[in-house]
C-alpha positions as CSV (number, residue, x, y, z in Angstrom):
1,M,96.4,-3.2,2.4
2,R,98.3,0.1,2.3
3,Q,97.1,1.9,5.4
4,G,98.3,4.9,7.4
5,D,97.3,6.2,10.8
6,V,98.2,9.6,12.2
7,R,97.5,11.4,15.5
8,R,98.5,15.1,15.5
9,S,98.1,17.2,18.7
10,T,99.1,20.9,19.1
11,K,97.8,23.7,21.3
12,E,95.5,24.5,18.4
13,T,94.1,21.2,17.2
14,S,93.9,17.5,18.1
15,I,93.4,15.3,15.0
16,E,93.2,11.6,14.3
17,V,93.3,10.3,10.8
18,R,93.2,6.8,9.2
19,V,93.5,6.1,5.5
20,N,93.4,2.9,3.4
21,L,94.6,3.5,-0.1
22,D,93.2,0.2,-1.3
23,G,89.7,0.9,0.1
24,T,86.3,1.5,-1.5
25,G,85.7,5.2,-0.6
26,V,84.2,4.6,2.8
27,Y,84.4,7.8,4.9
28,D,83.7,8.9,8.5
29,V,84.7,12.5,8.8
30,K,84.0,15.0,11.6
31,T,86.1,18.2,11.7
32,G,83.5,20.5,13.2
33,I,83.4,22.4,9.9
34,G,80.5,21.3,7.8
35,F,81.7,22.4,4.4
36,L,85.2,20.9,5.0
37,D,83.6,17.6,6.0
38,H,81.6,17.6,2.7
39,M,84.8,18.2,0.7
40,L,86.7,15.5,2.5
41,E,83.8,13.1,1.9
42,Q,84.1,13.9,-1.8
43,L,87.8,13.2,-1.7
44,S,87.3,9.8,-0.2
45,R,84.4,8.8,-2.3
46,H,86.0,9.7,-5.7
47,S,89.5,8.5,-4.8
48,L,88.3,5.2,-3.3
49,I,90.5,5.9,-0.4
50,D,88.8,5.0,2.9
51,L,89.1,8.0,5.2
52,Y,88.5,8.4,8.9
53,V,89.0,11.9,10.4
54,R,88.3,13.3,13.9
55,A,89.3,16.8,14.5
56,D,88.9,19.0,17.6
57,G,90.2,22.5,16.9
58,D,90.0,26.1,18.1
59,L,87.0,26.9,16.0
60,H,86.1,29.7,18.5
61,I,89.0,31.6,16.9
62,D,88.4,30.7,13.3
63,F,88.7,27.7,10.9
64,H,92.3,28.2,9.8
65,H,94.1,25.9,12.2
66,T,91.6,23.0,11.8
67,T,91.6,23.3,8.0
68,E,95.4,23.4,7.7
69,D,96.1,20.7,10.3
70,S,93.6,18.4,8.8
71,G,95.4,18.7,5.5
72,I,98.7,18.0,7.2
73,A,97.4,14.9,9.0
74,I,95.6,13.4,6.0
75,G,98.8,14.0,3.9
76,E,101.0,12.4,6.5
77,A,98.7,9.4,6.6
78,V,98.8,9.1,2.8
79,T,102.6,9.3,3.0
80,K,102.7,6.5,5.6
81,A,100.4,4.3,3.5
82,L,102.6,4.8,0.4
83,G,105.8,3.7,2.2
84,D,108.6,3.8,-0.3
85,R,106.1,4.3,-3.1
86,K,107.2,1.2,-4.9
87,G,105.0,0.1,-7.7
88,I,102.7,3.1,-7.8
89,T,101.6,4.7,-11.1
90,R,103.0,8.0,-9.6
91,Y,101.3,10.4,-12.0
92,G,97.7,11.3,-12.2
93,S,95.4,13.8,-13.8
94,A,91.8,14.6,-14.0
95,L,89.5,17.1,-15.8
96,I,86.3,17.4,-13.8
97,P,83.2,19.2,-14.9
98,M,80.5,20.3,-12.4
99,D,77.6,22.0,-14.1
100,E,79.1,25.3,-15.5
101,T,82.5,24.7,-13.9
102,L,85.6,22.9,-15.2
103,T,88.7,22.1,-13.1
104,R,92.0,20.4,-14.0
105,V,94.3,18.7,-11.6
106,A,97.6,17.1,-12.4
107,L,99.9,15.6,-9.8
108,D,103.1,13.7,-9.3
109,A,103.5,11.6,-6.2
110,S,107.2,12.3,-6.4
111,N,107.8,12.9,-2.6
112,R,108.9,16.4,-3.8
113,P,106.0,18.7,-2.6
114,Y,105.0,21.7,-4.6
115,L,101.6,23.4,-5.1
116,I,100.4,25.5,-8.1
117,W,97.0,27.0,-7.3
118,K,95.2,28.8,-10.0
119,V,91.8,29.1,-8.4
120,A,89.9,32.4,-7.8
121,F,86.7,33.0,-5.9
122,T,84.1,35.8,-6.1
123,R,82.9,35.2,-2.5
124,D,84.8,35.5,0.8
125,K,82.9,32.6,2.4
126,L,81.1,29.4,1.6
127,G,78.8,28.7,4.5
128,E,80.9,29.8,7.5
129,M,84.2,28.9,5.8
130,D,86.6,31.4,4.4
131,T,87.3,30.6,0.7
132,E,91.0,31.5,1.2
133,L,91.3,28.5,3.4
134,F,90.9,26.0,0.6
135,K,94.4,26.9,-0.7
136,E,95.7,26.4,2.8
137,W,94.3,22.9,2.9
138,F,95.7,22.0,-0.6
139,Q,99.1,23.4,0.4
140,A,99.2,21.5,3.6
141,F,98.0,18.3,2.0
142,A,100.5,18.5,-0.9
143,Q,103.4,19.2,1.5
144,A,102.6,16.4,3.8
145,A,101.7,13.8,1.1
146,G,104.8,14.6,-0.9
147,L,102.9,15.7,-4.0
148,T,103.7,18.0,-6.8
149,L,100.2,19.3,-7.3
150,H,98.8,21.6,-9.9
151,V,95.2,22.8,-9.4
152,E,93.6,25.0,-12.1
153,N,90.0,26.1,-12.3
154,L,89.5,26.7,-16.0
155,Y,86.2,28.4,-15.7
156,G,83.1,28.5,-13.5
157,E,80.7,30.9,-11.7
158,N,79.4,29.1,-8.7
159,N,81.9,29.1,-5.9
160,H,80.6,25.9,-4.3
161,H,81.0,24.1,-7.7
162,I,84.5,25.5,-8.1
163,V,85.7,24.2,-4.7
164,E,83.9,20.8,-5.1
165,S,85.4,20.3,-8.6
166,C,88.8,20.9,-7.1
167,F,88.4,18.2,-4.5
168,K,86.9,15.8,-6.9
169,A,89.6,16.4,-9.5
170,L,92.2,15.8,-6.8
171,A,90.5,12.6,-5.8
172,R,90.5,11.2,-9.3
173,A,94.1,12.2,-10.0
174,L,95.2,10.8,-6.6
175,R,93.3,7.6,-7.3
176,Q,95.3,7.1,-10.5
177,A,98.6,8.1,-9.0
178,V,98.6,5.7,-6.0
179,T,97.3,2.7,-7.9
180,V,99.8,0.0,-8.2
181,D,100.9,-0.7,-11.8
182,P,101.0,-4.5,-12.1
183,R,103.7,-4.3,-14.8
184,A,106.1,-2.6,-12.4
185,A,104.8,-3.5,-8.9
186,A,108.3,-4.2,-7.6
187,A,109.9,-1.1,-8.9
188,I,110.3,2.5,-7.7
189,P,108.9,4.6,-10.5
190,S,112.0,6.7,-11.0
191,T,115.3,6.2,-12.9
192,K,117.0,7.3,-9.6
193,G,115.7,4.3,-7.8
194,V,114.2,6.5,-5.1
195,L,111.4,9.2,-4.9
196,G,112.2,12.4,-3.2
197,G,115.1,14.8,-2.9
198,S,115.8,18.0,-4.8
199,L,116.2,16.6,-8.3
């Protein structure tokens, strides 16, 4: 089993994360932010990555630090679980509809982080969560997980549907990318023989 555990403590948050890339999508998530919990549950369920998250953050200020730091911690746990990334499919993509909404995600588990975020919202908040924080979570996760990640909402009206389709599309693309290719299980999926660096 490819597993990763991370404990991250700062003056703003204390977070514990466990992932199992070869799981079945079992989740136990408590961040103190209801909407974020819901999205992380979707990420686990549709990626089949088992996910445990406990976060204690400075929510009396706002949700920014807990949101960003949870993305960092989950990304770091995924990186630990991937190890040298030998044998992974590496690339993944998904086109996910949710009612009137359609979102596309493409990613490369290249260990060269980069985020393209083409998602717009018409509301400032979903529940108590600022919609601008979703980009912060995806940025933090992509950076820590070593993903080149492109997220594009093609169309949609309902802001809840837009966000949820982004997380579900990430989940399905990630599921594809981290799956071990049985035809190349012993090989690093790069002609360089290593993933990462500036090339």
